[in-house]
C-alpha positions in Angstrom: 0.0 0.0 0.0 2.8 2.4 0.8 4.3 1.8 -2.6 1.1 2.4 -4.3 0.6 5.7 -2.4 4.1 6.9 -3.3 3.6 5.9 -6.9 0.3 7.9 -7.1 1.9 10.9 -5.4 4.8 11.0 -7.8 2.4 10.7 -10.7 0.4 13.7 -9.4 3.6 15.7 -9.0 4.7 14.9 -12.5 1.3 15.9 -13.9 1.5 19.1 -11.9 4.9 20.0 -13.2 3.9 19.3 -16.8 0.4 21.1 -16.7 1.0 24.2 -14.5 3.5 26.0 -16.8 1.2 25.5 -19.8 -1.7 27.1 -17.9 0.4 30.1 -17.0 1.6 30.7 -20.6 -2.0 30.3 -21.8 -3.2 33.0 -19.3 -0.5 35.4 -20.5 -1.4 34.8 -24.1 -5.0 35.5 -23.4 -4.1 39.1 -22.6 -4.1 42.1 -25.0 -1.1 42.3 -27.3 1.6 44.8 -26.4 -0.2 45.6 -23.1 1.5 45.1 -19.7 0.0 44.8 -16.3 -2.8 47.1 -15.2 -2.4 49.3 -12.1 -4.7 51.8 -10.4 -4.1 55.5 -10.7 -3.1 55.8 -6.9 -0.4 53.2 -7.4 1.4 55.2 -10.1 3.3 57.5 -7.8 4.9 54.6 -5.9 5.5 52.5 -9.0 7.2 55.3 -11.0 10.2 55.3 -8.7 10.7 51.5 -8.9 13.1 50.4 -11.7 11.1 47.2 -12.1 8.2 49.0 -13.5 8.4 48.8 -17.3 7.4 51.4 -19.8 4.5 49.4 -21.1 2.3 50.0 -18.0 -1.3 50.7 -18.9 -3.3 52.8 -16.4 -6.8 51.6 -15.6 -9.4 54.3 -16.1 -6.9 56.7 -17.9 -7.2 57.5 -21.6 -4.4 56.9 -24.1 -3.3 60.5 -24.2 -2.8 60.7 -20.3 -1.0 57.3 -20.4 1.4 58.5 -23.0 2.0 61.7 -21.0 2.7 59.7 -17.9 5.1 57.3 -19.7 7.0 60.3 -21.2 7.3 61.9 -17.7 8.6 58.6 -16.2 11.2 58.2 -19.0 12.4 61.8 -18.4 12.7 61.3 -14.7 14.8 58.2 -15.2 17.0 60.0 -17.7 17.8 63.0 -15.5 18.0 61.5 -12.0 17.7 57.8 -11.3 15.2 57.6 -8.5 16.6 54.2 -7.4 19.8 56.0 -6.1 17.9 58.5 -4.0 16.5 57.9 -0.6 13.0 59.0 0.4 14.4 62.0 2.3 16.5 63.2 -0.7 13.7 63.0 -3.2 12.1 66.3 -4.1 8.6 66.6 -2.8 5.9 66.5 -5.4 4.4 70.0 -5.8 0.7 70.1 -6.0 -0.7 71.0 -9.4 -2.2 74.5 -9.2 -5.8 74.7 -10.4 -6.2 77.1 -13.4 -7.7 80.5 -12.4 -11.0 81.4 -14.1 -10.6 83.5 -17.1 -11.5 87.1 -16.6 -12.8 88.8 -19.7 -10.6 91.6 -20.7 -12.5 94.6 -22.0 -11.4 95.4 -25.5 -9.8 98.8 -25.8 -11.8 101.1 -27.9 -10.0 101.9 -31.0 -10.4 105.6 -31.9 -12.2 106.1 -35.2 -10.0 107.4 -37.9 -10.9 111.0 -38.8 -12.7 111.4 -42.1 -11.2 113.8 -44.6 -12.9 115.2 -47.7 -10.7 114.0 -50.5 -10.5 116.7 -53.2 -11.8 115.6 -56.5 -9.2 114.7 -59.0 -8.7 117.0 -61.9 -9.2 114.0 -64.2 -12.7 113.4 -62.8 -15.2 114.8 -65.2 -18.2 116.4 -63.4 -21.4 114.8 -64.4 -23.6 117.4 -66.0 -27.3 116.6 -65.7 -29.1 116.2 -69.0 -31.2 119.3 -69.8 -34.9 118.8 -69.0 -36.9 118.4 -72.2 -39.9 120.8 -72.1 -42.7 119.2 -74.1 -44.3 121.3 -76.9 -47.9 120.7 -77.7 -49.7 121.8 -80.8 -53.1 121.7 -82.5 -53.6 121.3 -86.3 -56.8 122.0 -88.1 -59.5 122.9 -88.9 -61.1 120.2 -90.9 -64.7 120.3 -92.1 -65.3 116.5 -92.3 -64.4 113.7 -90.0 -63.0 111.6 -92.8 -60.4 114.3 -93.6 -59.5 114.5 -89.9 -58.9 110.7 -89.8 -56.6 110.9 -92.8 -54.6 113.6 -91.1 -54.5 111.5 -87.9 -53.0 108.6 -89.8 -50.3 110.8 -91.4 -49.3 112.2 -87.9 -49.0 108.7 -86.6 -46.6 107.8 -89.4 -44.5 110.8 -88.2 -44.2 109.2 -84.7 -46.9 111.4 -83.1 -49.9 110.4 -81.0 -52.7 112.7 -82.1 -56.0 113.0 -80.4 -59.1 113.8 -82.5 -61.1 116.8 -81.2 -64.3 118.2 -82.5 -66.7 121.1 -81.8 -70.2 121.8 -83.0 -71.6 125.4 -83.3 -74.1 127.4 -85.2 -72.6 129.3 -88.1 -74.2 131.8 -90.4 -74.5 130.2 -93.7 -75.8 133.2 -95.6 -78.7 135.7 -95.8 -82.3 134.9 -96.7 -84.7 137.2 -98.5 -88.2 136.1 -97.4 -91.9 136.8 -97.6 -92.9 136.5 -93.9 -94.9 133.4 -92.8 -98.6 133.6 -93.7 -101.4 132.6 -91.4 -102.6 129.8 -93.6 -101.3 127.5 -96.3 -103.8 128.9 -98.8 -102.5 132.5 -98.4 -99.0 131.3 -98.9 -100.0 129.6 -102.1 -101.9 132.7 -103.4 -98.8 134.9 -102.9 -96.5 132.4 -104.6 -98.8 132.4 -107.6 -98.9 136.2 -107.8 -95.1 136.4 -107.6 -94.8 134.0 -110.5 -97.2 136.1 -112.6 -95.1 139.2 -111.8 -92.0 137.5 -113.2 -90.4 136.5 -110.0 -88.7 133.1 -110.2 -86.6 131.0 -107.8 -89.3 130.7 -105.2 -89.5 128.3 -102.3 -92.4 127.8 -100.0 -91.8 126.5 -96.5 -94.2 123.7 -95.5 -92.8 122.9 -92.0 -90.5 124.1 -89.3 -89.9 127.5 -87.9 -90.6 129.3 -91.2 -93.8 127.3 -92.2 -96.0 129.2 -94.7 -93.1 131.6 -95.5 -91.7 132.1 -99.0 -88.0 132.2 -99.7 -86.9 134.5 -102.5 -83.2 133.5 -102.5 -80.2 132.7 -100.2 -77.3 135.1 -100.6 -73.8 135.0 -99.2 -73.4 138.8 -99.2 -75.8 141.2 -97.5 -75.5 143.7 -100.4 -77.0 141.3 -102.9 -79.6 140.3 -100.4 -80.6 143.9 -99.8 -80.9 144.6 -103.5 -83.2 141.5 -103.9 -85.4 142.7 -101.0 -85.9 146.2 -102.5 -86.9 144.6 -105.8 -89.7 142.6 -104.2 -90.8 145.6 -102.2 -91.1 147.6 -105.4 -93.5 144.9 -106.8 -95.8 145.6 -103.8 -94.9 142.7 -101.5 -93.6 142.7 -98.0 -90.0 141.3 -97.8 -87.5 140.8 -95.0 -83.9 139.7 -94.6 -83.1 136.9 -92.2 -79.6 135.4 -91.5 -79.5 131.7 -92.1 -77.7 129.6 -89.4 -76.8 126.0 -89.5 -74.9 123.6 -87.2 -71.4 123.0 -88.2 -68.9 120.6 -86.7 -65.2 121.3 -87.1 -62.4 118.9 -86.3 -58.8 119.3 -85.3 -56.0 117.2 -83.8 -54.0 117.8 -80.6 -50.6 116.2 -80.2 -47.3 116.6 -78.3 -44.4 117.3 -80.6 -41.1 115.5 -80.2 -37.6 116.3 -81.6 -38.0 117.0 -85.3 -36.0 114.9 -87.8 -35.4 115.0 -91.5 -38.0 112.4 -92.1 -40.5 114.4 -90.1 -39.9 117.5 -92.1 -40.5 115.7 -95.3 -43.7 114.2 -93.9 -45.0 117.6 -92.8 -44.4 119.0 -96.3 -46.4 116.2 -97.8 -49.2 116.7 -95.3 -49.5 120.5 -95.9 -49.4 119.9 -99.7 -52.4 117.6 -99.4 -54.3 119.9 -97.0 -53.2 123.4 -97.7 -55.8 125.0 -95.4 -54.3 123.3 -92.3 -52.8 125.5 -89.7 -50.6 124.3 -86.8 -50.7 126.3 -83.6 -48.8 125.9 -80.3 -51.0 125.4 -77.3 -50.8 124.6 -73.6 -50.0 120.9 -72.8 -52.7 119.0 -70.9 
């Protein structure tokens, strides 16, 4: 039994010696590549002075930039003064890191404004002269007795680049002088007088049958009052009553109003042709509307 016990014990020790190193290597390989042992931040101050601490120490809870800064500080310290050769009393005390003061806003100094100077105009600068104001000239052209003639003249003015406005006016005009036998009371009396005048050799008679001069007898319409007066005396000498009465009629006259622009050579030729076609036309300057 003793030999059996010792044989089993030796077998266990042999298995332990063979298996334990393999487990240790496996645990090391399971770690992160190129990463050393992890330490807490509070252990860094004590570990920095020990030469056994390698440069590949990774701080738990510290970002990469802080770890790089700490690694650089440790290498600098080892280069300048080896901490292993110094005792605790000879080591310089660690100065506390001063907290940064709050930034105080600095009032910006007011920069004085540069004085403005009136720069004299250069002699080469040409003064801008305002264009002279064009004063419109308005005219009327006429008079025309018919609307058709007025429309012909209007078309001619439009060809010249104008914008004429057709104007008209109706009035009573004296169209001559009448020599009349005054209106009679009845149609029968007017007929009897007409028959007597014809027997006396008076021709060119006209008897009014309606209107204002109904039952009157016209003995002629004259343009001049002298001839009308001579005709009247002739009828009176025959023993009849005769009078002179002006004759009026409604007459509409037409003209055109326009605003004249700058005349050109083409306009001048157009005006000549227009006045040659209507020689009685007359253009007058008038106030613009």
